DSSP file (Angstrom, degrees, kcal/mol; ACC not computed):
  #  RESIDUE AA STRUCTURE BP1 BP2  ACC     N-H-->O    O-->H-N    N-H-->O    O-->H-N    TCO  KAPPA ALPHA  PHI   PSI    X-CA   Y-CA   Z-CA
    1    1 A X              0   0    0      0, 0.0     2,-0.3     0, 0.0     0, 0.0   0.000 360.0 360.0 360.0 -50.4   -3.1  -87.4  -65.4
    2    2 A X        -     0   0    0      0, 0.0     2,-0.3     0, 0.0     0, 0.0  -0.937 360.0-104.4-151.2 170.6   -1.0  -88.5  -68.3
    3    3 A X        -     0   0    0     -2,-0.3     0, 0.0     1,-0.1     0, 0.0  -0.703   9.6-153.4-100.4 154.7    0.4  -87.2  -71.6
    4    4 A X        -     0   0    0     -2,-0.3    -1,-0.1     2,-0.1     0, 0.0   0.320  53.9 -99.6-107.6   5.7   -0.9  -88.1  -75.0
    5    5 A X        +     0   0    0      1,-0.3     2,-0.2     2,-0.0    -2,-0.0   0.570  65.9 157.0  91.9   9.0    2.3  -87.5  -76.8
    6    6 A X        +     0   0    0      1,-0.1    -1,-0.3     2,-0.1     4,-0.1  -0.506   3.9 154.6 -68.9 132.9    1.7  -84.0  -78.2
    7    7 A X  S    S-     0   0    0      2,-0.6    -1,-0.1    -2,-0.2    -2,-0.0   0.249  74.7 -25.5-119.1-110.4    4.8  -82.1  -78.9
    8    8 A X  S    S+     0   0    0     -2,-0.0     2,-0.5     1,-0.0    -2,-0.1   0.539 125.0  75.8 -87.2  -6.6    4.9  -79.3  -81.4
    9    9 A X        +     0   0    0      2,-0.0    -2,-0.6     0, 0.0     2,-0.3  -0.921  56.9 152.1-108.1 126.1    2.0  -80.8  -83.3
   10   10 A X        -     0   0    0     -2,-0.5     2,-0.1    -4,-0.1     7,-0.1  -0.992  50.1 -93.8-148.0 149.0   -1.5  -80.4  -81.9
   11   11 A X        -     0   0    0     -2,-0.3    -2,-0.0     5,-0.2     3,-0.0  -0.409  34.0-175.7 -65.0 138.2   -5.0  -80.3  -83.4
   12   12 A X        +     0   0    0     -2,-0.1     2,-0.2     5,-0.0    -1,-0.1   0.724  56.8  75.2-105.7 -29.8   -6.1  -76.7  -84.1
   13   13 A X  S  > S-     0   0    0      1,-0.1     4,-2.5     4,-0.0     5,-0.2  -0.497  84.0-119.5 -87.0 155.3   -9.7  -77.1  -85.3
   14   14 A X  H  > S+     0   0    0      1,-0.2     4,-2.4     2,-0.2     5,-0.2   0.886 116.3  51.2 -58.5 -38.6  -12.6  -77.9  -83.0
   15   15 A X  H  > S+     0   0    0      2,-0.2     4,-2.6     1,-0.2    -1,-0.2   0.923 110.4  48.4 -65.0 -43.3  -13.2  -81.1  -85.0
   16   16 A X  H  > S+     0   0    0      1,-0.2     4,-2.3     2,-0.2    -2,-0.2   0.895 112.5  48.5 -62.7 -40.6   -9.6  -82.2  -84.6
   17   17 A X  H  X S+     0   0    0     -4,-2.5     4,-2.5     2,-0.2    -1,-0.2   0.889 111.3  50.5 -66.9 -38.7   -9.7  -81.4  -80.9
   18   18 A X  H  X S+     0   0    0     -4,-2.4     4,-2.5    -5,-0.2    -2,-0.2   0.929 111.6  47.3 -64.7 -44.8  -12.9  -83.4  -80.5
   19   19 A X  H  X S+     0   0    0     -4,-2.6     4,-2.5     1,-0.2    -2,-0.2   0.912 112.8  49.5 -62.9 -41.8  -11.5  -86.4  -82.3
   20   20 A X  H  X S+     0   0    0     -4,-2.3     4,-2.3     2,-0.2    -1,-0.2   0.901 110.4  50.9 -63.4 -40.6   -8.3  -86.2  -80.2
   21   21 A X  H  X S+     0   0    0     -4,-2.5     4,-2.3     2,-0.2    -2,-0.2   0.922 110.9  47.6 -63.5 -44.4  -10.3  -86.0  -77.0
   22   22 A X  H  X S+     0   0    0     -4,-2.5     4,-2.5     1,-0.2     5,-0.2   0.919 111.5  51.5 -62.8 -42.6  -12.4  -89.1  -78.0
   23   23 A X  H  X S+     0   0    0     -4,-2.5     4,-2.1     1,-0.2    -1,-0.2   0.888 109.2  50.4 -60.7 -39.6   -9.2  -90.9  -78.9
   24   24 A X  H  X S+     0   0    0     -4,-2.3     4,-2.2     2,-0.2    -1,-0.2   0.921 110.8  48.4 -64.7 -43.8   -7.7  -90.0  -75.5
   25   25 A X  H  X S+     0   0    0     -4,-2.3     4,-2.3     1,-0.2    -2,-0.2   0.895 110.9  50.4 -64.8 -39.6  -10.8  -91.3  -73.6
   26   26 A X  H  X S+     0   0    0     -4,-2.5     4,-2.4     1,-0.2    -1,-0.2   0.900 108.5  53.6 -63.6 -39.4  -10.8  -94.5  -75.6
   27   27 A X  H  X S+     0   0    0     -4,-2.1     4,-1.2     2,-0.2    -2,-0.2   0.904 108.4  48.7 -61.4 -41.9   -7.1  -94.9  -74.8
   28   28 A X  H  X S+     0   0    0     -4,-2.2     4,-3.1     1,-0.2     3,-0.3   0.918 111.7  49.9 -62.9 -42.6   -7.9  -94.6  -71.0
   29   29 A X  H  X S+     0   0    0     -4,-2.3     4,-2.4     1,-0.2     5,-0.4   0.874 104.7  57.6 -64.5 -37.3  -10.7  -97.1  -71.3
   30   30 A X  H  X S+     0   0    0     -4,-2.4     4,-0.6     1,-0.2    -1,-0.2   0.840 116.1  36.4 -62.9 -32.0   -8.4  -99.6  -73.1
   31   31 A X  H  X S+     0   0    0     -4,-1.2     4,-1.4    -3,-0.3    -2,-0.2   0.893 118.7  47.9 -84.6 -44.4   -6.1  -99.5  -70.1
   32   32 A X  H  X S+     0   0    0     -4,-3.1     4,-2.2     2,-0.2     5,-0.2   0.890 106.7  54.2 -69.6 -41.7   -8.6  -99.2  -67.3
   33   33 A X  H  X S+     0   0    0     -4,-2.4     4,-2.1     1,-0.2     5,-0.2   0.952 111.5  41.6 -63.8 -52.6  -11.0 -102.0  -68.4
   34   34 A X  H  X S+     0   0    0     -4,-0.6     4,-2.9    -5,-0.4     5,-0.2   0.872 112.3  57.2 -63.3 -33.0   -8.5 -104.8  -68.6
   35   35 A X  H  X S+     0   0    0     -4,-1.4     4,-2.4     1,-0.2    -1,-0.2   0.926 108.6  46.0 -61.7 -43.6   -6.8 -103.6  -65.4
   36   36 A X  H  X S+     0   0    0     -4,-2.2     4,-2.3     2,-0.2    -2,-0.2   0.901 113.7  48.5 -64.6 -41.8  -10.1 -103.9  -63.6
   37   37 A X  H  X S+     0   0    0     -4,-2.1     4,-2.2     2,-0.2    -2,-0.2   0.930 113.3  46.7 -65.1 -45.6  -10.8 -107.3  -65.0
   38   38 A X  H  X S+     0   0    0     -4,-2.9     4,-2.4     1,-0.2    -2,-0.2   0.913 112.3  50.6 -63.9 -42.6   -7.4 -108.6  -64.2
   39   39 A X  H  X S+     0   0    0     -4,-2.4     4,-2.3    -5,-0.2    -1,-0.2   0.910 110.2  49.9 -61.9 -42.5   -7.5 -107.2  -60.6
   40   40 A X  H  X S+     0   0    0     -4,-2.3     4,-2.4     1,-0.2    -1,-0.2   0.903 111.8  48.1 -63.5 -41.3  -10.9 -108.8  -60.0
   41   41 A X  H  X S+     0   0    0     -4,-2.2     4,-2.5     2,-0.2    -2,-0.2   0.893 111.0  50.2 -67.8 -39.5   -9.7 -112.2  -61.2
   42   42 A X  H  X S+     0   0    0     -4,-2.4     4,-2.1     2,-0.2    -2,-0.2   0.908 111.9  48.3 -63.9 -40.9   -6.5 -112.0  -59.1
   43   43 A X  H  X S+     0   0    0     -4,-2.3     4,-2.4     2,-0.2    -2,-0.2   0.923 111.6  49.7 -63.8 -44.4   -8.6 -111.2  -56.1
   44   44 A X  H  X S+     0   0    0     -4,-2.4     4,-2.3     1,-0.2    -2,-0.2   0.905 111.0  49.6 -61.4 -42.1  -11.0 -114.1  -56.8
   45   45 A X  H  X S+     0   0    0     -4,-2.5     4,-2.3     2,-0.2    -1,-0.2   0.887 110.7  49.9 -65.1 -39.2   -8.1 -116.5  -57.2
   46   46 A X  H  X S+     0   0    0     -4,-2.1     4,-2.4     2,-0.2    -2,-0.2   0.910 110.6  49.2 -66.5 -42.2   -6.6 -115.3  -53.9
   47   47 A X  H  X S+     0   0    0     -4,-2.4     4,-2.2     2,-0.2    -2,-0.2   0.910 111.8  49.6 -63.2 -42.0   -9.9 -115.7  -52.1
   48   48 A X  H  X S+     0   0    0     -4,-2.3     4,-2.5     2,-0.2    -2,-0.2   0.915 110.8  49.9 -61.9 -43.6  -10.3 -119.2  -53.5
   49   49 A X  H  X S+     0   0    0     -4,-2.3     4,-2.3     1,-0.2    -2,-0.2   0.908 111.2  48.3 -63.1 -42.7   -6.8 -120.2  -52.5
   50   50 A X  H  X S+     0   0    0     -4,-2.4     4,-2.5     2,-0.2    -1,-0.2   0.881 111.2  50.9 -65.3 -38.1   -7.3 -118.9  -48.9
   51   51 A X  H  X S+     0   0    0     -4,-2.2     4,-2.3     2,-0.2    -2,-0.2   0.906 109.8  49.8 -65.9 -41.8  -10.6 -120.9  -48.7
   52   52 A X  H  X S+     0   0    0     -4,-2.5     4,-1.8     2,-0.2    -2,-0.2   0.919 112.1  48.0 -61.9 -43.6   -8.9 -124.1  -49.9
   53   53 A X  H  X S+     0   0    0     -4,-2.3     4,-2.2     1,-0.2    -2,-0.2   0.918 111.0  51.2 -62.6 -43.0   -6.2 -123.6  -47.3
   54   54 A X  H  < S+     0   0    0     -4,-2.5    -1,-0.2     1,-0.2    -2,-0.2   0.885 110.9  48.3 -63.3 -38.7   -8.8 -122.9  -44.6
   55   55 A X  H  < S+     0   0    0     -4,-2.3    31,-0.3     1,-0.2    -1,-0.2   0.828 117.7  40.7 -71.4 -31.0  -10.7 -126.1  -45.5
   56   56 A X  H  < S+     0   0    0     -4,-1.8    -2,-0.2    -5,-0.2    -1,-0.2   0.716 100.5  84.5 -90.4 -21.9   -7.6 -128.3  -45.5
   57   57 A X     <  -     0   0    0     -4,-2.2     2,-0.3    -5,-0.2    29,-0.3  -0.481  56.9-167.8 -85.7 154.3   -5.8 -126.8  -42.5
   58   58 A X  E     -A   67   0A   0      9,-2.6     9,-3.4    -2,-0.2     2,-0.5  -0.974  18.1-127.0-137.3 151.0   -6.5 -127.9  -38.9
   59   59 A X  E     -A   66   0A   0     -2,-0.3    24,-0.4     7,-0.2     2,-0.2  -0.839  28.5-117.7 -99.1 135.0   -5.6 -126.6  -35.5
   60   60 A X     >  -     0   0    0      5,-2.7     4,-1.3    -2,-0.5    22,-0.1  -0.509  14.7-145.9 -67.2 133.1   -3.9 -128.8  -33.0
   61   61 A X  T  4 S+     0   0    0     20,-0.5    -1,-0.1    -2,-0.2    21,-0.1   0.676  95.7  45.7 -75.5 -15.9   -6.2 -129.2  -30.0
   62   62 A X  T  4 S+     0   0    0     19,-0.2    -1,-0.1     3,-0.1    -2,-0.0   0.909 132.7   9.2 -92.0 -50.7   -3.1 -129.4  -27.7
   63   63 A X  T  4 S-     0   0    0      2,-0.1    -2,-0.1    17,-0.0    -1,-0.0   0.462  89.4-127.7-113.9  -2.7   -0.8 -126.5  -28.8
   64   64 A X     <  +     0   0    0     -4,-1.3     2,-0.1     1,-0.2    -3,-0.1   0.606  55.4 148.8  67.0  14.6   -3.1 -124.6  -31.3
   65   65 A X        -     0   0    0     -6,-0.1    -5,-2.7     1,-0.1     2,-0.5  -0.459  50.2-113.2 -75.1 156.0   -0.6 -124.7  -34.1
   66   66 A X  E     -A   59   0A   0     -7,-0.2     2,-0.5    -2,-0.1    -7,-0.2  -0.787  25.5-164.0 -95.8 128.2   -1.9 -124.8  -37.7
   67   67 A X  E     +A   58   0A   0     -9,-3.4    -9,-2.6    -2,-0.5     8,-0.0  -0.957  10.7 177.6-111.8 121.0   -1.3 -128.0  -39.7
   68   68 A X        +     0   0    0     -2,-0.5     2,-0.7   -11,-0.2    -1,-0.1   0.533  50.1 101.6-102.2  -8.3   -1.9 -127.5  -43.5
   69   69 A X    >   -     0   0    0      1,-0.2     3,-1.3   -11,-0.1   -11,-0.0  -0.684  59.4-156.2 -78.7 115.4   -0.9 -131.0  -44.7
   70   70 A X  T 3  S+     0   0    0     -2,-0.7    15,-0.3     1,-0.3    -1,-0.2   0.703  91.3  52.8 -67.7 -17.3   -4.2 -132.9  -45.3
   71   71 A X  T 3  S+     0   0    0     -3,-0.0    -1,-0.3     2,-0.0     2,-0.1   0.547  82.5 111.9 -93.0  -7.9   -2.5 -136.3  -44.8
   72   72 A X    <   -     0   0    0     -3,-1.3     3,-0.1     1,-0.1    -5,-0.0  -0.415  39.6-179.1 -68.8 138.4   -1.0 -135.5  -41.5
   73   73 A X        +     0   0    0      1,-0.2     9,-2.6    -2,-0.1     2,-0.3   0.608  67.5  43.0-106.8 -20.7   -2.4 -137.4  -38.5
   74   74 A X  B    S-B   81   0B   0      7,-0.2     7,-0.2   -14,-0.0    -1,-0.2  -0.927  90.6 -98.2-130.5 152.0   -0.2 -135.8  -35.8
   75   75 A X     >  -     0   0    0      5,-2.8     4,-1.0    -2,-0.3    -2,-0.0  -0.431  22.0-144.7 -67.4 135.5    0.9 -132.3  -35.0
   76   76 A X  T  4 S+     0   0    0      1,-0.1    -1,-0.1     2,-0.1    -9,-0.0   0.776  97.2  46.2 -70.3 -26.2    4.4 -131.5  -36.2
   77   77 A X  T  4 S+     0   0    0      3,-0.1    -1,-0.1     1,-0.1    -2,-0.0   0.921 133.2   5.8 -86.2 -47.0    5.0 -129.3  -33.1
   78   78 A X  T  4 S-     0   0    0      2,-0.1    -2,-0.1   -13,-0.0    -1,-0.1   0.584  89.1-121.0-119.0 -12.5    3.8 -131.4  -30.2
   79   79 A X     <  +     0   0    0     -4,-1.0    -3,-0.1     1,-0.3     3,-0.1   0.481  59.5 144.3  87.5   2.0    2.9 -134.8  -31.6
   80   80 A X        -     0   0    0      1,-0.1    -5,-2.8    -6,-0.1    -1,-0.3  -0.345  59.8 -90.9 -71.5 156.2   -0.8 -134.8  -30.6
   81   81 A X  B     -B   74   0B   0     -7,-0.2   -20,-0.5     1,-0.1     2,-0.3  -0.402  41.7-139.0 -64.6 142.3   -3.5 -136.4  -32.8
   82   82 A X        -     0   0    0     -9,-2.6   -22,-0.1   -22,-0.1     3,-0.1  -0.769  17.2-110.1-101.7 149.3   -5.1 -134.0  -35.2
   83   83 A X        -     0   0    0    -24,-0.4     6,-0.1    -2,-0.3     3,-0.1  -0.381  46.7 -91.4 -68.1 158.0   -8.8 -133.8  -36.1
   84   84 A X    >   -     0   0    0      4,-0.2     3,-2.1     1,-0.1    -1,-0.1  -0.386  54.5 -86.4 -67.4 149.2   -9.7 -135.0  -39.6
   85   85 A X  T 3  S+     0   0    0    -15,-0.3    -1,-0.1     1,-0.3   -29,-0.1  -0.331 116.0  15.6 -58.1 134.6   -9.8 -132.2  -42.2
   86   86 A X  T 3  S+     0   0    0    -29,-0.3     2,-0.3   -31,-0.3    -1,-0.3   0.420 107.1 105.6  82.6  -1.1  -13.2 -130.5  -42.3
   87   87 A X  S <  S-     0   0    0     -3,-2.1    -1,-0.3     1,-0.0     2,-0.2  -0.846  71.7-119.2-111.6 148.2  -14.2 -131.9  -38.9
   88   88 A X        -     0   0    0     -2,-0.3    -4,-0.2     1,-0.1   -30,-0.0  -0.516  44.9 -91.5 -76.4 151.5  -14.4 -130.1  -35.6
   89   89 A X              0   0    0     -2,-0.2    -1,-0.1     1,-0.1    -7,-0.0  -0.319 360.0 360.0 -63.6 148.6  -12.1 -131.5  -32.8
   90   90 A X              0   0    0     -3,-0.1    -1,-0.1     0, 0.0    -2,-0.0   0.467 360.0 360.0 -74.1 360.0  -13.7 -134.1  -30.6
């Protein structure tokens, strides 16, 4: 998978090899654990952002375009009235 930096020096005794193996596994864990945590947080943030957009956006009842500005009262594309954010169209 990866190298541990051994060149011409390598452990020769069983104890040295065992210690090196444990060190390698700890090194993998030090990289893998934060990577998983960071990935999970990025995914959570993206899902939250998409949910916020979905709650604030509205579809025009006339042309079906998506309006994401929560203060907009009229469709940018066709000028029809927009439903209020979070409400179903009348």
